[in-house]
PAFI-249135 format. One line per 2 residues: number of its first residue (from 1); their letters; for each residue x, y, z of C-alpha. Coordinates in steps of 0.5 Angstrom, whole numbers, plus 500, padded with zeros to 3 digits. Last residue first. Layout:
N
NUM	A	X:Y:Z; ...
This chain:
397
397	GL	475:464:496; 477:469:502
395	SG	476:464:507; 475:464:515
393	VR	469:469:515; 469:475:520
391	DQ	462:479:520; 463:485:525
389	GL	469:487:522; 475:489:526
387	PE	472:490:533; 473:497:536
385	AE	479:499:540; 479:500:547
383	IP	486:502:549; 490:501:555
381	RC	495:506:557; 502:505:554
379	GE	504:512:556; 502:516:550
377	VR	499:511:545; 492:515:545
375	TA	495:521:545; 500:520:539
373	FE	494:517:535; 490:523:536
371	DA	496:528:534; 497:523:528
369	LR	490:523:525; 489:531:527
367	VS	495:532:522; 490:530:517
365	EA	487:537:516; 494:539:512
363	IA	494:533:507; 486:535:506
361	RR	488:542:504; 494:540:500
359	WV	489:535:496; 484:541:495
357	KA	490:546:493; 493:541:488
355	RG	486:540:485; 485:547:484
353	AH	492:548:481; 491:543:476
351	DA	485:546:473; 486:543:466
349	GY	481:537:468; 479:538:475
347	AK	474:532:475; 479:528:471
345	FD	485:528:475; 480:528:481
343	RR	478:521:479; 484:519:482
341	DP	482:520:489; 483:525:495
339	LK	479:523:501; 471:526:501
337	AN	467:531:503; 469:536:497
335	PL	474:539:501; 474:535:508
333	RA	468:535:513; 465:529:510
331	IW	472:525:512; 471:527:519
329	DA	464:524:519; 467:518:516
327	DP	472:517:521; 479:516:519
325	VL	483:509:519; 488:506:524
323	LV	487:498:524; 491:494:529
321	VN	492:487:526; 493:480:530
319	DL	486:477:528; 487:479:521
317	RA	488:472:518; 482:470:522
315	TA	478:474:516; 475:481:516
313	RH	470:482:510; 471:485:504
311	RA	471:479:500; 463:479:500
309	RL	463:485:497; 466:483:491
307	SK	466:490:487; 473:491:489
305	DL	475:484:488; 479:486:482
303	WG	484:490:486; 485:484:491
301	PV	484:483:498; 480:488:500
299	VS	481:490:508; 475:494:510
297	AQ	475:500:515; 478:505:510
295	FH	484:510:509; 489:505:512
293	PY	494:505:517; 496:498:519
291	LV	500:496:525; 501:488:525
289	LR	502:486:532; 508:483:536
287	PG	508:476:539; 507:475:547
285	DE	510:478:553; 515:473:554
283	RP	517:474:546; 518:468:541
281	TE	523:470:535; 518:471:529
279	QG	520:467:523; 522:469:516
277	AG	520:465:510; 514:467:507
275	WS	515:461:502; 510:457:506
273	GE	511:450:506; 515:449:513
271	DR	509:453:516; 511:459:520
269	GH	510:461:527; 504:461:531
267	LA	502:468:532; 506:470:525
265	SA	500:466:522; 496:471:524
263	YD	498:476:519; 495:471:513
261	LH	495:477:508; 490:482:506
259	LH	495:487:503; 490:492:501
257	YD	490:491:493; 494:485:493
255	TI	494:482:486; 492:488:482
253	GG	495:492:488; 502:490:486
251	DW	502:494:480; 505:491:474
249	YA	510:487:472; 511:483:465
247	GP	515:477:464; 522:474:466
245	PA	522:471:473; 526:476:478
243	GP	534:478:479; 533:483:474
241	ID	526:486:473; 524:483:466
239	HV	519:488:464; 516:494:467
237	AQ	509:495:465; 507:502:462
235	LW	503:506:466; 495:508:466
233	FP	493:502:462; 495:497:468
231	IS	497:501:474; 505:501:475
229	CS	506:503:482; 509:496:484
227	AV	513:496:477; 516:503:479
225	LA	519:500:486; 521:494:483
223	EF	525:498:478; 528:502:483
221	TN	530:496:487; 533:492:482
219	HP	540:492:481; 542:495:488
217	GL	539:490:491; 532:487:493
215	VC	531:479:494; 526:475:490
213	AS	520:472:493; 514:468:489
211	GA	507:467:487; 501:464:487
209	HD	496:466:492; 494:464:499
207	DM	501:461:500; 504:467:503
205	RF	505:465:511; 508:471:515
203	PL	515:473:517; 517:476:511
201	AA	524:475:509; 529:479:513
199	RP	536:482:511; 536:481:503
197	DS	530:486:504; 524:483:500
195	FV	521:484:493; 515:480:493
193	VR	512:477:486; 504:476:487
191	EL	502:472:481; 497:474:475
189	WE	493:469:470; 493:463:473
187	GM	493:466:480; 486:469:478
185	RA	484:462:479; 486:462:487
183	RS	482:468:488; 476:465:486
181	RL	470:464:481; 470:472:480
179	NA	477:472:480; 477:468:473
177	AY	473:473:470; 477:479:472
175	AG	484:475:470; 481:474:463
173	AY	479:481:462; 486:483:464
171	GA	489:478:459; 484:481:453
169	LT	486:488:455; 493:486:455
167	RL	493:482:449; 490:488:445
165	RG	495:494:448; 501:489:448
163	ER	505:488:455; 508:481:455
161	RL	507:475:459; 500:477:460
159	LP	496:474:454; 501:467:455
157	HV	498:467:463; 504:469:468
155	GR	503:476:468; 507:479:474
153	ST	504:483:480; 508:487:485
151	FL	509:488:492; 515:491:495
149	HL	518:489:502; 522:493:506
147	RF	526:492:513; 526:497:518
145	RP	530:498:524; 537:500:522
143	HR	535:502:515; 540:500:510
141	LL	536:497:505; 533:503:503
139	ED	539:507:503; 541:503:497
137	TR	536:506:493; 539:513:494
135	GG	540:516:487; 536:522:488
133	LH	530:518:491; 525:523:490
131	TS	528:525:483; 528:518:481
129	LR	521:518:483; 519:524:479
127	AR	523:522:473; 520:515:473
125	FA	513:518:474; 514:523:468
123	RS	516:517:463; 511:512:466
121	VS	505:518:464; 508:519:457
119	EA	508:512:455; 501:511:459
117	GP	498:516:455; 496:523:457
115	QR	489:525:459; 486:530:454
113	VP	483:536:457; 476:538:457
111	RG	475:544:452; 474:551:455
109	SA	479:553:449; 484:557:453
107	RA	484:552:459; 485:546:454
105	RE	490:550:450; 494:552:457
103	LA	494:545:459; 496:542:452
101	DA	502:547:453; 504:545:460
99	DL	504:537:458; 500:533:463
97	YS	503:528:468; 500:533:473
95	EE	505:532:479; 504:537:485
93	TY	500:532:489; 505:526:488
91	HH	511:530:489; 509:534:495
89	AM	506:527:498; 513:524:497
87	EA	517:530:500; 513:530:506
85	LA	515:523:507; 522:524:505
83	AD	522:529:511; 519:525:516
81	AD	523:519:514; 530:522:514
79	AL	535:516:513; 530:513:508
77	CA	526:507:510; 520:511:510
75	SA	520:513:503; 520:506:501
73	MR	514:505:505; 510:511:502
71	WA	512:509:495; 510:502:496
69	GI	504:504:499; 502:508:493
67	SA	503:502:489; 504:496:494
65	GL	507:496:500; 510:492:506
63	LH	514:495:512; 517:490:516
61	VP	519:492:523; 526:489:526
59	AG	527:489:533; 528:495:537
57	EG	532:502:537; 528:508:535
55	AL	524:510:529; 518:507:531
53	WR	515:513:534; 519:519:531
51	GF	519:519:523; 516:513:521
49	LF	510:513:526; 509:521:526
47	RD	511:522:518; 506:516:517
45	LS	500:519:521; 501:526:517
43	NL	501:522:510; 495:518:512
41	IL	491:522:508; 495:522:502
39	GK	494:514:501; 487:516:498
37	PG	491:519:492; 492:512:489
35	GA	489:506:493; 494:501:494
33	AG	495:499:501; 501:500:506
31	PV	503:495:511; 506:496:518
29	AL	510:490:521; 512:487:528
27	VD	510:492:532; 509:491:540
25	AP	516:495:541; 513:501:539
23	SL	508:501:544; 501:500:545
21	GR	496:499:550; 497:494:556
19	GR	491:490:557; 485:493:552
17	LR	491:493:547; 493:486:548
15	AR	485:484:548; 484:488:541
13	AV	490:485:538; 488:478:539
11	PG	481:479:537; 482:483:531
9	AL	483:491:532; 480:497:530
7	IR	482:504:532; 478:510:529
5	LA	481:517:528; 478:524:527
3	SK	475:523:534; 468:527:536
1	M	469:533:539
């Protein structure tokens, strides 16, 4: 039977895997991409990684997340990561964001269900996240091994400093046009703001995009997590997060859709000009690697880059990355022959139970990804990974 899990790696990581396989001690960081419900297909793999494989003693492991990736990584930092990640998938799957009466009227009339407004969705999401964390936000910063980093996008252009229906629409149109020229130009509209565990800064250079670093604490962890998940026009922006520059904060995936960061900078130590800070302690057996469970084989830099195919290629920044992705043929055998995605809300309309059933089936099938990974890393046997990106480029533009 063909494998459900593909393992791709940059050249440095590929040589390491070929030489001695992969152990928990080899992992420096785990990114969690934005991408909405598509991230649910990684739930079983997450539960194995954070609940078992990486949960023992060892050097700190940095967990980076944007949007649903932030929710995944935060859940992994709770005391019982396996249970927390299972609960997170349950909450995400079962939440409809639709008023029960409106659903019933839509079913009775046969008319399309009206999608809720941003205020309603934000209110429901905050309540759901509060239930999930249960007042345990301080627990996220006490994990003995994991160090949490939440990615957000802050409006810096005058049109995006505060949220407003027309100004936000105009602001994102301006950001889109600027991004067509270069990601650096997009930084004049939206900057990356990373909220990090006070015990450790990110061990990578972070000067590829305008941004700043803030410290997580009891005063801002919940708001930073909400902001990281606040998709423009779908949820409301979070304003003026304590301990951070004033302004409107949105989904971290806008600036860092798949967290295509300069991970390879950890191979050489940190440049003094970088605000990424923490430097990896040299090891006799070489620098640690970035283990990246992902739902696709490309690492797209920003949400506004989705249609810009040239920016989807692997770069030298990913030389030390190990990418774990579901195989396309395996995906084709899932319900509806695809991953869960946000379009399902519209496709299923008032049939909330039907959508939830399909998503639960996909999550159940994802156990195979975890089982195959566990088999591949057992005993640190050599792993022959596929090359990450056949057409590697040096710059994202």
